[in-house]
N, C-alpha and C positions, 0 to 999 in steps of 0.2 A: 504494500500500500504506500502511495506517495503522499506528497504534500496536499493534494486536492481531495483527500479521502473524507468521507462523510460517515456519520454514525447512523445506522438504521435502527429505528424504533419499531418493534414488532408487537402488534396487538394479538396476543396468542391465547391458547387454551380453548379454542373453538373449532375442532376439538383438540385435546391434548396431543394425541399421537400425530395428527396432521400437522400441528405446529412443529413438533420435533422433526418430522419428515421434511418440512420446508427448511428448517435450519440446517439439516444434514445436506440438503441439496445446495444451499448457499455455500457451504463449506466445500462440497465436491466440485462446484463450478468455479471456485476461486483459484486462479493460478498462484501457486504458493511453493516456497521452498523452506519456509520456517513459520513459526507461530505468528510473527509480526506481519506476515503477508495477508492475513485473513481479515475478513470484514468484522468490524466491531458492531455487535448487535446488543441493544438494550431491549429486553423482552419482559413484557408483562404477561405472564402465563396464567391466565385467570379463568379456570373452568367454571367459576361461579357466575359468569355472565348468564343472564336469564335465557332460557331456551328460545332460539330464534324461530323455530317452527311453531311452537305454541303461541308465541306472540303474534306471528303473521297469520296463522290459520284459525286460532280460536281465542284470541284476546288475552293471551298470557301476559306476564309481566314484561314491561318495555325494556329491552336491552339497551336502548339508545343512551340513557344517562350514564350507565355503567361504562359503555364503550367510550363515550365522550370523556369521562373521568380518567380512564386509562390513557387515552390519547394526550390529554393535558398533562398527566403525570410523566409520560415519556418525554414530552417536549421540555418540561421543567427539569428533567434529569439530564438533558443535553442532546437528545436525538435531533439530527438534522432533517430527517424525513421519516415518514411512517409508512408501514405496510401492514396488511391484515390478511393472513392466509386463511380466510373464511369467506367464501363467496356470498352466502346468504346474509351475512352481517353487513354487507355493503348496502343493504336496504336502509341502514341507519346512518348514512353518511351526513345527512343534513345537520343533525345535532352534534355529530363528532367534528365536522369541519368548523362549526361555529365556536368550538372550544380551543382551536389551535390556530397558529399563524405560520406553521412550517408546512412544506409540501406533503401531500398524501398521494401515494401511488396506488391506483386502482387496479385490482386484479381483473376486474371485468373489462376495463378498457384495454389492458395489455393483452388479455386472452383473445378478445375480438380482433385486435390488430394482428395477432399471430395467425388469424384465419383469413387474411386478406386475399389469398390466392384461390380461395374456394367460393363457389357459388351457393353452396348449401352445407350446413354443418349440423350434425346431430347434437342435441343438447341434453346431456345427462346432468340434471340439476335437481335440487330438492324441491318438494312441493311448495315450500315457503318462498324460495327464490323465484320459482316460476310464477307464483301468485303476484309478485311485485312487478314482473315484466322487465326487470332491469337488463337481463341478457337479451331478451327478444327485441327490445327497443334498440339496444346497442348494435345488435346484428343487423337489424333492419336499416339503421342509419348507415351501415357499411355495405348495404345491398347484398347481404348474405341471408339466405333463407334458413330459418331455424326449423329443423326437423325435430318434432317433439314426441315424447312417449305417450302411449295411450294411457287411459286411467288405470287400467290393470297393470301396465308396465311401470307406471309411476309408483303404484302401491308396492310392487316388488322391489323397485329401487330403494324406496324408503325403508323397507324391511332389511335389505342388505346393508344400507348405511347404518341402521341401528345395530346390526350385528357387528359391523366393523368398529363402531364406537365402543361397543361392549368388549372389544378385544378378541372376538371370535375370528379364527383364521382357518376354518374348515375349507377344504379344497373345493367344495361346492359353491362357495361365495364368489371366487373369481370366475368360475364357470358360468354361474348365473349372470354375473355382471357382463361377461362377454356376450351372452345371448341378448341382453338388453341393448348393447351397442350394435350387435348385428341386426337387430330388428330395425334400428334407425338407418343402418346402411342399406337394408332392403327397401327402405322408403325413399332412398335417393341421397342420403347423406354422403358427401365427399370426404368428410372428416368427422371425428367424434370429439366433442369438447367434454373433458372431465371437469365439469363446472361445480364440483364439490371436492374439497381437498381430502376427503376420505377415500374417494374413488381411486386415485393413483396408488393407494396402499395395496390394492389388489389387482388393478388393471394396468397393463403396460402396452406400449406400442407394438411389441412383437406378437401380441395376441389377436391383432386385427389386420385386415387387408386394406385398410385405409389409415391415414395418419391419426394418431391420438394426440390431441392438443391438451396437455395437462396444465391446468391453471396453476398448480403448484410449481411446476418446472418453469413456466413463463415468468411468474413472479420472482422466483429465486434468481433467474438469470438477470432480470432487470435490477434486482436489489444489488447484485454484484456490480453491475455496470454503473449504477448511480453512486454506490458507496465508494467505488474505486476511482471515481472521477472520469471514467471512460465516456460517460454520458452526462451532460449537464442536468441538474435537477429541474423538473418542471416547476412552474409557478404553483400549480396544483393539478391533480386529476380529479374531476368531479363528474358525477353522473348527470 
């Protein structure tokens, strides 16, 4: 890391293993020969953030104030920019952005940008994320057709994500996740977006015959670029 390096603040814990996976990928993507070459990350790993699905689908406790407090705390601690390796939590950007004055890097915007070469993309996202329309709107703005799961497929996806969050790693889980992706490919998807950071824990590019755009990988690569000074920080990324 050179003189232009920046400190990445990570709003984590949503969920815990997905946050660790994101951090591991930041480390793996960083060109390094010694400890000092790596990205400095300040991480608020807070699994106590209210359930995003319950909030969006059935009026559960609002995660927005908690996320905003986490963001403000990371800024106060010295973070130069913020990232959040949870797609659904981006539904609460308004309150979070109001609490900070440093750049926030959106996993949604970056993932959609990574799909620029495709005319259509399958969207493996949570029910809450889909309810907000944040991915569908971003894809439409980039002239990319969003291929969505059926209601039954979405129910199965949510079941699998729940198992992953619970630490289950039965071989049937990646097999079922692959079938859900293949169903979208059969509907015309030229790529599959893993728009939930639990999904790349069980699904990888080698399992599909079209590209898998992992939101975790995309955000990790951008975090390295911004933190190393290879790319200038944006003013902000907003939905």
